[in-house]
PDBQT receptor file of N, H, CA, C and O in Angstrom, charges set to zero:
ATOM      1  N   MET A   1     121.540 140.237 105.423  1.00  0.00    +0.000 N 
ATOM      2  CA  MET A   1     120.091 139.223 104.912  1.00  0.00    +0.000 C 
ATOM      3  C   MET A   1     119.322 140.095 105.605  1.00  0.00    +0.000 C 
ATOM      4  O   MET A   1     118.639 140.752 104.819  1.00  0.00    +0.000 OA
ATOM      5  N   SER A   2     119.124 140.402 106.806  1.00  0.00    +0.000 N 
ATOM      6  H   SER A   2     119.679 139.868 107.445  1.00  0.00    +0.000 HD
ATOM      7  CA  SER A   2     117.793 140.772 107.746  1.00  0.00    +0.000 C 
ATOM      8  C   SER A   2     117.363 141.958 107.393  1.00  0.00    +0.000 C 
ATOM      9  O   SER A   2     116.172 142.243 107.512  1.00  0.00    +0.000 OA
ATOM     10  N   LEU A   3     118.533 143.081 106.766  1.00  0.00    +0.000 N 
ATOM     11  H   LEU A   3     119.501 142.850 106.670  1.00  0.00    +0.000 HD
ATOM     12  CA  LEU A   3     117.936 144.411 106.202  1.00  0.00    +0.000 C 
ATOM     13  C   LEU A   3     117.162 144.150 105.036  1.00  0.00    +0.000 C 
ATOM     14  O   LEU A   3     116.367 144.966 104.569  1.00  0.00    +0.000 OA
ATOM     15  N   LYS A   4     117.409 142.906 104.511  1.00  0.00    +0.000 N 
ATOM     16  H   LYS A   4     118.055 142.244 104.891  1.00  0.00    +0.000 HD
ATOM     17  CA  LYS A   4     116.257 142.609 103.121  1.00  0.00    +0.000 C 
ATOM     18  C   LYS A   4     115.139 142.274 102.988  1.00  0.00    +0.000 C 
ATOM     19  O   LYS A   4     114.543 142.185 101.914  1.00  0.00    +0.000 OA
ATOM     20  N   LEU A   5     114.401 141.879 104.858  1.00  0.00    +0.000 N 
ATOM     21  H   LEU A   5     114.885 141.951 105.731  1.00  0.00    +0.000 HD
ATOM     22  CA  LEU A   5     113.196 141.475 104.902  1.00  0.00    +0.000 C 
ATOM     23  C   LEU A   5     112.539 142.706 105.562  1.00  0.00    +0.000 C 
ATOM     24  O   LEU A   5     111.336 142.653 105.818  1.00  0.00    +0.000 OA
ATOM     25  N   LEU A   6     113.234 143.778 105.845  1.00  0.00    +0.000 N 
ATOM     26  H   LEU A   6     114.211 143.821 105.637  1.00  0.00    +0.000 HD
ATOM     27  CA  LEU A   6     113.049 145.154 106.287  1.00  0.00    +0.000 C 
ATOM     28  C   LEU A   6     112.283 146.089 104.923  1.00  0.00    +0.000 C 
ATOM     29  O   LEU A   6     111.184 146.642 104.905  1.00  0.00    +0.000 OA
ATOM     30  N   VAL A   7     113.200 146.012 103.988  1.00  0.00    +0.000 N 
ATOM     31  H   VAL A   7     114.093 145.562 104.002  1.00  0.00    +0.000 HD
ATOM     32  CA  VAL A   7     113.069 146.908 102.884  1.00  0.00    +0.000 C 
ATOM     33  C   VAL A   7     112.259 146.394 101.994  1.00  0.00    +0.000 C 
ATOM     34  O   VAL A   7     111.412 147.123 101.478  1.00  0.00    +0.000 OA
ATOM     35  N   ASN A   8     112.348 145.203 101.684  1.00  0.00    +0.000 N 
ATOM     36  H   ASN A   8     113.036 144.611 102.103  1.00  0.00    +0.000 HD
ATOM     37  CA  ASN A   8     111.271 144.688 100.752  1.00  0.00    +0.000 C 
ATOM     38  C   ASN A   8     109.797 144.356 101.174  1.00  0.00    +0.000 C 
ATOM     39  O   ASN A   8     109.038 143.872 100.334  1.00  0.00    +0.000 OA
ATOM     40  N   ASN A   9     109.354 144.615 102.505  1.00  0.00    +0.000 N 
ATOM     41  H   ASN A   9     109.970 145.008 103.188  1.00  0.00    +0.000 HD
ATOM     42  CA  ASN A   9     108.153 144.587 102.764  1.00  0.00    +0.000 C 
ATOM     43  C   ASN A   9     107.575 146.054 103.045  1.00  0.00    +0.000 C 
ATOM     44  O   ASN A   9     107.700 146.829 103.994  1.00  0.00    +0.000 OA
ATOM     45  N   PRO A  10     106.824 146.117 101.705  1.00  0.00    +0.000 N 
ATOM     46  CA  PRO A  10     106.514 147.664 101.574  1.00  0.00    +0.000 C 
ATOM     47  C   PRO A  10     105.869 148.564 102.705  1.00  0.00    +0.000 C 
ATOM     48  O   PRO A  10     106.059 149.773 102.830  1.00  0.00    +0.000 OA
ATOM     49  N   ALA A  11     104.999 147.694 103.580  1.00  0.00    +0.000 N 
ATOM     50  H   ALA A  11     104.844 146.712 103.479  1.00  0.00    +0.000 HD
ATOM     51  CA  ALA A  11     104.188 148.386 104.504  1.00  0.00    +0.000 C 
ATOM     52  C   ALA A  11     105.545 149.015 105.468  1.00  0.00    +0.000 C 
ATOM     53  O   ALA A  11     105.638 150.198 105.796  1.00  0.00    +0.000 OA
ATOM     54  N   VAL A  12     106.391 148.101 105.769  1.00  0.00    +0.000 N 
ATOM     55  H   VAL A  12     106.315 147.141 105.503  1.00  0.00    +0.000 HD
ATOM     56  CA  VAL A  12     107.245 148.320 106.766  1.00  0.00    +0.000 C 
ATOM     57  C   VAL A  12     108.410 149.666 106.079  1.00  0.00    +0.000 C 
ATOM     58  O   VAL A  12     108.775 150.632 106.748  1.00  0.00    +0.000 OA
ATOM     59  N   TYR A  13     108.764 149.439 104.838  1.00  0.00    +0.000 N 
ATOM     60  H   TYR A  13     108.468 148.654 104.294  1.00  0.00    +0.000 HD
ATOM     61  CA  TYR A  13     109.394 150.202 104.457  1.00  0.00    +0.000 C 
ATOM     62  C   TYR A  13     108.869 151.425 104.215  1.00  0.00    +0.000 C 
ATOM     63  O   TYR A  13     109.663 152.366 104.246  1.00  0.00    +0.000 OA
ATOM     64  N   GLU A  14     107.613 151.674 103.959  1.00  0.00    +0.000 N 
ATOM     65  H   GLU A  14     106.968 150.910 103.934  1.00  0.00    +0.000 HD
ATOM     66  CA  GLU A  14     106.862 153.098 103.462  1.00  0.00    +0.000 C 
ATOM     67  C   GLU A  14     106.826 153.537 105.195  1.00  0.00    +0.000 C 
ATOM     68  O   GLU A  14     107.007 154.747 105.323  1.00  0.00    +0.000 OA
ATOM     69  N   ALA A  15     106.686 153.010 106.149  1.00  0.00    +0.000 N 
ATOM     70  H   ALA A  15     106.539 152.027 106.045  1.00  0.00    +0.000 HD
ATOM     71  CA  ALA A  15     106.740 153.450 107.313  1.00  0.00    +0.000 C 
ATOM     72  C   ALA A  15     107.916 154.554 107.707  1.00  0.00    +0.000 C 
ATOM     73  O   ALA A  15     107.846 155.752 107.982  1.00  0.00    +0.000 OA
ATOM     74  N   LEU A  16     109.178 153.500 107.602  1.00  0.00    +0.000 N 
ATOM     75  H   LEU A  16     109.236 152.527 107.379  1.00  0.00    +0.000 HD
ATOM     76  CA  LEU A  16     110.712 153.675 108.095  1.00  0.00    +0.000 C 
ATOM     77  C   LEU A  16     110.605 155.113 106.693  1.00  0.00    +0.000 C 
ATOM     78  O   LEU A  16     110.719 156.172 107.310  1.00  0.00    +0.000 OA
ATOM     79  N   GLN A  17     110.489 155.317 105.639  1.00  0.00    +0.000 N 
ATOM     80  H   GLN A  17     110.396 154.457 105.137  1.00  0.00    +0.000 HD
ATOM     81  CA  GLN A  17     110.847 156.226 104.667  1.00  0.00    +0.000 C 
ATOM     82  C   GLN A  17     109.690 157.733 105.249  1.00  0.00    +0.000 C 
ATOM     83  O   GLN A  17     110.064 158.892 105.071  1.00  0.00    +0.000 OA
ATOM     84  N   GLU A  18     108.449 157.426 105.861  1.00  0.00    +0.000 N 
ATOM     85  H   GLU A  18     108.146 156.484 106.005  1.00  0.00    +0.000 HD
ATOM     86  CA  GLU A  18     107.809 158.643 106.360  1.00  0.00    +0.000 C 
ATOM     87  C   GLU A  18     108.447 159.153 107.238  1.00  0.00    +0.000 C 
ATOM     88  O   GLU A  18     108.695 160.359 107.234  1.00  0.00    +0.000 OA
ATOM     89  N   TYR A  19     108.958 158.102 108.444  1.00  0.00    +0.000 N 
ATOM     90  H   TYR A  19     108.757 157.122 108.447  1.00  0.00    +0.000 HD
ATOM     91  CA  TYR A  19     109.799 158.468 109.559  1.00  0.00    +0.000 C 
ATOM     92  C   TYR A  19     111.012 159.578 109.390  1.00  0.00    +0.000 C 
ATOM     93  O   TYR A  19     111.225 160.613 110.021  1.00  0.00    +0.000 OA
ATOM     94  N   VAL A  20     111.826 158.873 108.137  1.00  0.00    +0.000 N 
ATOM     95  H   VAL A  20     111.653 158.032 107.625  1.00  0.00    +0.000 HD
ATOM     96  CA  VAL A  20     113.034 159.746 107.646  1.00  0.00    +0.000 C 
ATOM     97  C   VAL A  20     112.608 160.638 107.262  1.00  0.00    +0.000 C 
ATOM     98  O   VAL A  20     113.211 161.625 107.684  1.00  0.00    +0.000 OA
ATOM     99  N   ASP A  21     111.357 160.990 106.255  1.00  0.00    +0.000 N 
ATOM    100  H   ASP A  21     110.868 160.188 105.912  1.00  0.00    +0.000 HD
ATOM    101  CA  ASP A  21     111.202 162.164 105.536  1.00  0.00    +0.000 C 
ATOM    102  C   ASP A  21     111.046 163.281 107.063  1.00  0.00    +0.000 C 
ATOM    103  O   ASP A  21     111.717 164.306 107.188  1.00  0.00    +0.000 OA
ATOM    104  N   GLU A  22     110.143 162.846 107.980  1.00  0.00    +0.000 N 
ATOM    105  H   GLU A  22     109.598 162.013 107.878  1.00  0.00    +0.000 HD
ATOM    106  CA  GLU A  22     109.988 163.985 109.176  1.00  0.00    +0.000 C 
ATOM    107  C   GLU A  22     111.250 164.388 109.795  1.00  0.00    +0.000 C 
ATOM    108  O   GLU A  22     111.444 165.598 109.914  1.00  0.00    +0.000 OA
ATOM    109  N   GLN A  23     112.233 163.481 110.252  1.00  0.00    +0.000 N 
ATOM    110  H   GLN A  23     112.075 162.498 110.155  1.00  0.00    +0.000 HD
ATOM    111  CA  GLN A  23     113.531 163.994 110.554  1.00  0.00    +0.000 C 
ATOM    112  C   GLN A  23     113.944 164.771 109.955  1.00  0.00    +0.000 C 
ATOM    113  O   GLN A  23     114.350 165.823 110.449  1.00  0.00    +0.000 OA
ATOM    114  N   ILE A  24     113.977 164.485 108.582  1.00  0.00    +0.000 N 
ATOM    115  H   ILE A  24     113.647 163.630 108.181  1.00  0.00    +0.000 HD
ATOM    116  CA  ILE A  24     114.899 165.505 107.563  1.00  0.00    +0.000 C 
ATOM    117  C   ILE A  24     114.233 167.248 107.515  1.00  0.00    +0.000 C 
ATOM    118  O   ILE A  24     114.893 168.287 107.482  1.00  0.00    +0.000 OA
ATOM    119  N   LYS A  25     113.025 167.120 107.524  1.00  0.00    +0.000 N 
ATOM    120  H   LYS A  25     112.488 166.277 107.551  1.00  0.00    +0.000 HD
ATOM    121  CA  LYS A  25     112.262 168.173 107.753  1.00  0.00    +0.000 C 
ATOM    122  C   LYS A  25     112.799 169.058 108.904  1.00  0.00    +0.000 C 
ATOM    123  O   LYS A  25     113.110 170.246 108.818  1.00  0.00    +0.000 OA
ATOM    124  N   LYS A  26     112.857 168.168 110.127  1.00  0.00    +0.000 N 
ATOM    125  H   LYS A  26     112.604 167.203 110.197  1.00  0.00    +0.000 HD
ATOM    126  CA  LYS A  26     113.285 168.872 111.278  1.00  0.00    +0.000 C 
ATOM    127  C   LYS A  26     114.578 169.113 111.490  1.00  0.00    +0.000 C 
ATOM    128  O   LYS A  26     114.822 169.907 112.399  1.00  0.00    +0.000 OA
ATOM    129  N   GLU A  27     115.486 168.648 110.902  1.00  0.00    +0.000 N 
ATOM    130  H   GLU A  27     115.288 168.003 110.164  1.00  0.00    +0.000 HD
ATOM    131  CA  GLU A  27     116.906 168.950 110.578  1.00  0.00    +0.000 C 
ATOM    132  C   GLU A  27     116.979 170.132 109.727  1.00  0.00    +0.000 C 
ATOM    133  O   GLU A  27     117.763 171.037 110.015  1.00  0.00    +0.000 OA
ATOM    134  N   HIS A  28     116.075 170.209 108.498  1.00  0.00    +0.000 N 
ATOM    135  H   HIS A  28     115.438 169.474 108.264  1.00  0.00    +0.000 HD
ATOM    136  CA  HIS A  28     116.281 171.399 107.753  1.00  0.00    +0.000 C 
ATOM    137  C   HIS A  28     115.765 172.699 108.801  1.00  0.00    +0.000 C 
ATOM    138  O   HIS A  28     116.375 173.768 108.843  1.00  0.00    +0.000 OA
ATOM    139  N   GLN A  29     114.865 172.482 109.407  1.00  0.00    +0.000 N 
ATOM    140  H   GLN A  29     114.370 171.614 109.372  1.00  0.00    +0.000 HD
ATOM    141  CA  GLN A  29     114.019 173.616 110.535  1.00  0.00    +0.000 C 
ATOM    142  C   GLN A  29     115.728 174.165 111.358  1.00  0.00    +0.000 C 
ATOM    143  O   GLN A  29     116.335 175.233 111.444  1.00  0.00    +0.000 OA
ATOM    144  N   ILE A  30     115.928 172.962 111.754  1.00  0.00    +0.000 N 
ATOM    145  H   ILE A  30     115.435 172.095 111.684  1.00  0.00    +0.000 HD
ATOM    146  CA  ILE A  30     117.527 173.586 112.939  1.00  0.00    +0.000 C 
ATOM    147  C   ILE A  30     118.237 174.211 111.655  1.00  0.00    +0.000 C 
ATOM    148  O   ILE A  30     118.468 175.416 111.756  1.00  0.00    +0.000 OA
ATOM    149  N   LEU A  31     118.598 173.636 110.540  1.00  0.00    +0.000 N 
ATOM    150  H   LEU A  31     118.410 172.657 110.458  1.00  0.00    +0.000 HD
ATOM    151  CA  LEU A  31     119.418 174.710 109.832  1.00  0.00    +0.000 C 
ATOM    152  C   LEU A  31     119.431 176.417 109.467  1.00  0.00    +0.000 C 
ATOM    153  O   LEU A  31     120.224 177.349 109.329  1.00  0.00    +0.000 OA
ATOM    154  N   GLU A  32     117.632 176.043 109.406  1.00  0.00    +0.000 N 
ATOM    155  H   GLU A  32     116.988 175.287 109.518  1.00  0.00    +0.000 HD
ATOM    156  CA  GLU A  32     117.101 177.453 109.019  1.00  0.00    +0.000 C 
ATOM    157  C   GLU A  32     117.627 178.532 110.294  1.00  0.00    +0.000 C 
ATOM    158  O   GLU A  32     118.156 179.638 110.183  1.00  0.00    +0.000 OA
ATOM    159  N   PHE A  33     117.336 177.909 111.285  1.00  0.00    +0.000 N 
ATOM    160  H   PHE A  33     116.907 177.010 111.374  1.00  0.00    +0.000 HD
ATOM    161  CA  PHE A  33     117.147 179.121 112.064  1.00  0.00    +0.000 C 
ATOM    162  C   PHE A  33     118.466 179.218 113.168  1.00  0.00    +0.000 C 
ATOM    163  O   PHE A  33     118.443 180.041 114.083  1.00  0.00    +0.000 OA
ATOM    164  N   GLN A  34     119.602 178.286 112.967  1.00  0.00    +0.000 N 
ATOM    165  H   GLN A  34     119.621 177.618 112.224  1.00  0.00    +0.000 HD
ATOM    166  CA  GLN A  34     120.500 178.230 114.041  1.00  0.00    +0.000 C 
ATOM    167  C   GLN A  34     122.009 178.920 113.431  1.00  0.00    +0.000 C 
ATOM    168  O   GLN A  34     122.547 178.682 112.350  1.00  0.00    +0.000 OA
ATOM    169  N   THR A  35     122.476 179.867 114.552  1.00  0.00    +0.000 N 
ATOM    170  H   THR A  35     122.039 180.061 115.430  1.00  0.00    +0.000 HD
ATOM    171  CA  THR A  35     123.473 180.508 114.407  1.00  0.00    +0.000 C 
ATOM    172  C   THR A  35     124.899 179.944 114.556  1.00  0.00    +0.000 C 
ATOM    173  O   THR A  35     125.910 180.343 113.978  1.00  0.00    +0.000 OA
ATOM    174  N   ASP A  36     124.772 178.823 115.548  1.00  0.00    +0.000 N 
ATOM    175  H   ASP A  36     123.951 178.499 116.018  1.00  0.00    +0.000 HD
ATOM    176  CA  ASP A  36     125.648 178.407 116.183  1.00  0.00    +0.000 C 
ATOM    177  C   ASP A  36     126.325 177.060 115.364  1.00  0.00    +0.000 C 
ATOM    178  O   ASP A  36     125.705 176.053 115.022  1.00  0.00    +0.000 OA
ATOM    179  N   PRO A  37     127.814 177.347 115.146  1.00  0.00    +0.000 N 
ATOM    180  CA  PRO A  37     128.561 176.549 114.022  1.00  0.00    +0.000 C 
ATOM    181  C   PRO A  37     128.274 175.100 114.289  1.00  0.00    +0.000 C 
ATOM    182  O   PRO A  37     127.932 174.489 113.277  1.00  0.00    +0.000 OA
ATOM    183  N   ILE A  38     128.331 174.317 115.516  1.00  0.00    +0.000 N 
ATOM    184  H   ILE A  38     128.609 174.814 116.339  1.00  0.00    +0.000 HD
ATOM    185  CA  ILE A  38     128.467 173.101 116.201  1.00  0.00    +0.000 C 
ATOM    186  C   ILE A  38     127.139 172.279 116.013  1.00  0.00    +0.000 C 
ATOM    187  O   ILE A  38     127.123 171.049 115.976  1.00  0.00    +0.000 OA
ATOM    188  N   ILE A  39     125.855 173.201 115.881  1.00  0.00    +0.000 N 
ATOM    189  H   ILE A  39     125.867 174.201 115.911  1.00  0.00    +0.000 HD
ATOM    190  CA  ILE A  39     124.980 172.671 115.937  1.00  0.00    +0.000 C 
ATOM    191  C   ILE A  39     124.536 172.701 114.045  1.00  0.00    +0.000 C 
ATOM    192  O   ILE A  39     123.754 171.947 113.465  1.00  0.00    +0.000 OA
ATOM    193  N   ILE A  40     125.057 173.426 113.675  1.00  0.00    +0.000 N 
ATOM    194  H   ILE A  40     125.692 174.038 114.146  1.00  0.00    +0.000 HD
ATOM    195  CA  ILE A  40     124.667 173.615 112.187  1.00  0.00    +0.000 C 
ATOM    196  C   ILE A  40     125.604 172.017 111.525  1.00  0.00    +0.000 C 
ATOM    197  O   ILE A  40     125.248 171.440 110.498  1.00  0.00    +0.000 OA
ATOM    198  N   TYR A  41     126.797 171.567 112.393  1.00  0.00    +0.000 N 
ATOM    199  H   TYR A  41     127.086 172.036 113.228  1.00  0.00    +0.000 HD
ATOM    200  CA  TYR A  41     127.502 170.604 111.696  1.00  0.00    +0.000 C 
ATOM    201  C   TYR A  41     126.894 169.694 112.269  1.00  0.00    +0.000 C 
ATOM    202  O   TYR A  41     127.116 168.588 111.776  1.00  0.00    +0.000 OA
ATOM    203  N   LYS A  42     125.977 169.715 113.408  1.00  0.00    +0.000 N 
ATOM    204  H   LYS A  42     125.796 170.613 113.808  1.00  0.00    +0.000 HD
ATOM    205  CA  LYS A  42     125.547 168.393 113.942  1.00  0.00    +0.000 C 
ATOM    206  C   LYS A  42     124.183 168.106 112.791  1.00  0.00    +0.000 C 
ATOM    207  O   LYS A  42     124.043 167.125 112.060  1.00  0.00    +0.000 OA
ATOM    208  N   ALA A  43     123.375 169.180 112.909  1.00  0.00    +0.000 N 
ATOM    209  H   ALA A  43     123.489 169.977 113.502  1.00  0.00    +0.000 HD
ATOM    210  CA  ALA A  43     122.288 168.859 111.587  1.00  0.00    +0.000 C 
ATOM    211  C   ALA A  43     122.480 168.442 110.333  1.00  0.00    +0.000 C 
ATOM    212  O   ALA A  43     121.516 167.891 109.801  1.00  0.00    +0.000 OA
ATOM    213  N   GLN A  44     123.926 168.611 109.429  1.00  0.00    +0.000 N 
ATOM    214  H   GLN A  44     124.709 169.058 109.861  1.00  0.00    +0.000 HD
ATOM    215  CA  GLN A  44     124.580 168.614 108.571  1.00  0.00    +0.000 C 
ATOM    216  C   GLN A  44     124.553 167.476 108.552  1.00  0.00    +0.000 C 
ATOM    217  O   GLN A  44     123.754 166.817 107.887  1.00  0.00    +0.000 OA
ATOM    218  N   GLY A  45     125.753 166.856 109.556  1.00  0.00    +0.000 N 
ATOM    219  H   GLY A  45     126.403 167.391 110.096  1.00  0.00    +0.000 HD
ATOM    220  CA  GLY A  45     125.559 165.177 109.415  1.00  0.00    +0.000 C 
ATOM    221  C   GLY A  45     124.571 164.237 109.915  1.00  0.00    +0.000 C 
ATOM    222  O   GLY A  45     124.686 163.023 109.750  1.00  0.00    +0.000 OA
ATOM    223  N   ALA A  46     123.562 164.807 110.548  1.00  0.00    +0.000 N 
ATOM    224  H   ALA A  46     123.469 165.793 110.681  1.00  0.00    +0.000 HD
ATOM    225  CA  ALA A  46     122.247 163.909 110.870  1.00  0.00    +0.000 C 
ATOM    226  C   ALA A  46     121.517 163.753 109.407  1.00  0.00    +0.000 C 
ATOM    227  O   ALA A  46     120.937 162.724 109.062  1.00  0.00    +0.000 OA
ATOM    228  N   LEU A  47     121.640 164.978 108.569  1.00  0.00    +0.000 N 
ATOM    229  H   LEU A  47     122.112 165.815 108.849  1.00  0.00    +0.000 HD
ATOM    230  CA  LEU A  47     120.581 164.916 107.381  1.00  0.00    +0.000 C 
ATOM    231  C   LEU A  47     121.629 164.009 106.421  1.00  0.00    +0.000 C 
ATOM    232  O   LEU A  47     121.115 163.257 105.592  1.00  0.00    +0.000 OA
ATOM    233  N   ALA A  48     123.255 164.082 106.539  1.00  0.00    +0.000 N 
ATOM    234  H   ALA A  48     123.673 164.693 107.212  1.00  0.00    +0.000 HD
ATOM    235  CA  ALA A  48     123.911 163.027 105.553  1.00  0.00    +0.000 C 
ATOM    236  C   ALA A  48     123.325 161.697 105.836  1.00  0.00    +0.000 C 
ATOM    237  O   ALA A  48     122.995 160.893 104.963  1.00  0.00    +0.000 OA
ATOM    238  N   THR A  49     123.197 161.481 107.375  1.00  0.00    +0.000 N 
ATOM    239  H   THR A  49     123.466 162.134 108.084  1.00  0.00    +0.000 HD
ATOM    240  CA  THR A  49     122.841 160.015 107.487  1.00  0.00    +0.000 C 
ATOM    241  C   THR A  49     121.479 159.704 107.537  1.00  0.00    +0.000 C 
ATOM    242  O   THR A  49     121.149 158.566 107.872  1.00  0.00    +0.000 OA
ATOM    243  N   LEU A  50     120.590 160.593 107.238  1.00  0.00    +0.000 N 
ATOM    244  H   LEU A  50     120.857 161.517 106.966  1.00  0.00    +0.000 HD
ATOM    245  CA  LEU A  50     118.970 160.206 107.313  1.00  0.00    +0.000 C 
ATOM    246  C   LEU A  50     118.842 160.480 105.330  1.00  0.00    +0.000 C 
ATOM    247  O   LEU A  50     117.749 160.343 104.780  1.00  0.00    +0.000 OA
ATOM    248  N   ARG A  51     119.888 160.791 104.662  1.00  0.00    +0.000 N 
ATOM    249  H   ARG A  51     120.776 160.903 105.108  1.00  0.00    +0.000 HD
ATOM    250  CA  ARG A  51     119.834 160.443 103.289  1.00  0.00    +0.000 C 
ATOM    251  C   ARG A  51     120.611 159.160 102.670  1.00  0.00    +0.000 C 
ATOM    252  O   ARG A  51     120.608 158.742 101.512  1.00  0.00    +0.000 OA
ATOM    253  N   LYS A  52     121.252 158.692 103.781  1.00  0.00    +0.000 N 
ATOM    254  H   LYS A  52     121.254 159.032 104.722  1.00  0.00    +0.000 HD
ATOM    255  CA  LYS A  52     121.692 157.195 103.839  1.00  0.00    +0.000 C 
ATOM    256  C   LYS A  52     120.161 156.125 103.776  1.00  0.00    +0.000 C 
ATOM    257  O   LYS A  52     119.735 155.320 102.948  1.00  0.00    +0.000 OA
ATOM    258  N   LEU A  53     119.781 156.514 104.807  1.00  0.00    +0.000 N 
ATOM    259  H   LEU A  53     120.127 157.168 105.480  1.00  0.00    +0.000 HD
ATOM    260  CA  LEU A  53     118.701 155.802 104.971  1.00  0.00    +0.000 C 
ATOM    261  C   LEU A  53     117.787 155.772 103.886  1.00  0.00    +0.000 C 
ATOM    262  O   LEU A  53     117.522 154.669 103.407  1.00  0.00    +0.000 OA
ATOM    263  N   LYS A  54     117.374 156.567 103.518  1.00  0.00    +0.000 N 
ATOM    264  H   LYS A  54     117.589 157.463 103.907  1.00  0.00    +0.000 HD
ATOM    265  CA  LYS A  54     116.460 157.029 102.258  1.00  0.00    +0.000 C 
ATOM    266  C   LYS A  54     116.907 156.285 101.311  1.00  0.00    +0.000 C 
ATOM    267  O   LYS A  54     116.042 155.994 100.485  1.00  0.00    +0.000 OA
ATOM    268  N   LYS A  55     118.174 155.769 101.072  1.00  0.00    +0.000 N 
ATOM    269  H   LYS A  55     118.877 156.005 101.743  1.00  0.00    +0.000 HD
ATOM    270  CA  LYS A  55     118.559 154.723 100.141  1.00  0.00    +0.000 C 
ATOM    271  C   LYS A  55     119.103 153.319 100.628  1.00  0.00    +0.000 C 
ATOM    272  O   LYS A  55     119.924 152.612 100.045  1.00  0.00    +0.000 OA
ATOM    273  N   LEU A  56     118.644 153.143 101.487  1.00  0.00    +0.000 N 
ATOM    274  H   LEU A  56     117.976 153.717 101.961  1.00  0.00    +0.000 HD
ATOM    275  CA  LEU A  56     118.743 151.725 102.380  1.00  0.00    +0.000 C 
ATOM    276  C   LEU A  56     118.399 150.589 101.402  1.00  0.00    +0.000 C 
ATOM    277  O   LEU A  56     119.250 149.737 101.148  1.00  0.00    +0.000 OA
ATOM    278  N   ARG A  57     116.945 150.545 100.742  1.00  0.00    +0.000 N 
ATOM    279  H   ARG A  57     116.254 151.237 100.949  1.00  0.00    +0.000 HD
ATOM    280  CA  ARG A  57     116.749 149.813  99.743  1.00  0.00    +0.000 C 
ATOM    281  C   ARG A  57     117.511 149.124  98.672  1.00  0.00    +0.000 C 
ATOM    282  O   ARG A  57     117.370 147.998  98.197  1.00  0.00    +0.000 OA
ATOM    283  N   GLU A  58     118.380 150.107  98.400  1.00  0.00    +0.000 N 
ATOM    284  H   GLU A  58     118.495 151.022  98.786  1.00  0.00    +0.000 HD
ATOM    285  CA  GLU A  58     119.005 150.075  96.867  1.00  0.00    +0.000 C 
ATOM    286  C   GLU A  58     120.372 149.240  97.931  1.00  0.00    +0.000 C 
ATOM    287  O   GLU A  58     120.824 148.121  97.685  1.00  0.00    +0.000 OA
ATOM    288  N   THR A  59     120.778 150.066  99.010  1.00  0.00    +0.000 N 
ATOM    289  H   THR A  59     120.411 150.975  99.209  1.00  0.00    +0.000 HD
ATOM    290  CA  THR A  59     122.169 149.354  99.434  1.00  0.00    +0.000 C 
ATOM    291  C   THR A  59     121.903 147.717  99.619  1.00  0.00    +0.000 C 
ATOM    292  O   THR A  59     122.484 146.758  99.111  1.00  0.00    +0.000 OA
ATOM    293  N   ALA A  60     120.636 147.799 100.680  1.00  0.00    +0.000 N 
ATOM    294  H   ALA A  60     120.163 148.578 101.093  1.00  0.00    +0.000 HD
ATOM    295  CA  ALA A  60     120.829 146.295 100.771  1.00  0.00    +0.000 C 
ATOM    296  C   ALA A  60     120.445 145.256  99.286  1.00  0.00    +0.000 C 
ATOM    297  O   ALA A  60     121.109 144.246  99.058  1.00  0.00    +0.000 OA
ATOM    298  N   ASN A  61     119.791 145.508  98.771  1.00  0.00    +0.000 N 
ATOM    299  H   ASN A  61     119.251 146.329  98.957  1.00  0.00    +0.000 HD
ATOM    300  CA  ASN A  61     119.226 144.641  97.691  1.00  0.00    +0.000 C 
ATOM    301  C   ASN A  61     120.593 144.614  96.653  1.00  0.00    +0.000 C 
ATOM    302  O   ASN A  61     120.743 143.635  95.923  1.00  0.00    +0.000 OA
ATOM    303  N   SER A  62     121.610 145.778  96.628  1.00  0.00    +0.000 N 
ATOM    304  H   SER A  62     121.488 146.573  97.222  1.00  0.00    +0.000 HD
ATOM    305  CA  SER A  62     122.945 145.308  95.882  1.00  0.00    +0.000 C 
ATOM    306  C   SER A  62     124.049 144.422  96.358  1.00  0.00    +0.000 C 
ATOM    307  O   SER A  62     124.889 143.805  95.703  1.00  0.00    +0.000 OA
ATOM    308  N   GLY A  63     123.820 144.514  97.877  1.00  0.00    +0.000 N 
ATOM    309  H   GLY A  63     123.137 145.015  98.409  1.00  0.00    +0.000 HD
ATOM    310  CA  GLY A  63     124.364 143.233  98.239  1.00  0.00    +0.000 C 
ATOM    311  C   GLY A  63     125.617 144.121  98.748  1.00  0.00    +0.000 C 
ATOM    312  O   GLY A  63     126.347 143.337  99.355  1.00  0.00    +0.000 OA
ATOM    313  N   LYS A  64     126.272 145.623  98.769  1.00  0.00    +0.000 N 
ATOM    314  H   LYS A  64     125.679 146.260  98.276  1.00  0.00    +0.000 HD
ATOM    315  CA  LYS A  64     127.457 146.349  99.001  1.00  0.00    +0.000 C 
ATOM    316  C   LYS A  64     127.282 146.486 100.483  1.00  0.00    +0.000 C 
ATOM    317  O   LYS A  64     128.125 147.085 101.151  1.00  0.00    +0.000 OA
TER     318      LYS A  64
């Protein structure tokens, strides 16, 4: 229930989305220039998590 307060507040949710977008850009930059497989896997995991955060509103409001 407390997540709904966050995701349904337009100003707060927009700021969160902007932060997530910036983090996604940083992880993409890491992927572009890395050759170490471990760092690549970590960046891929971070991107997967960040993409889930992009869908936080839908998840919280669906009740799942």
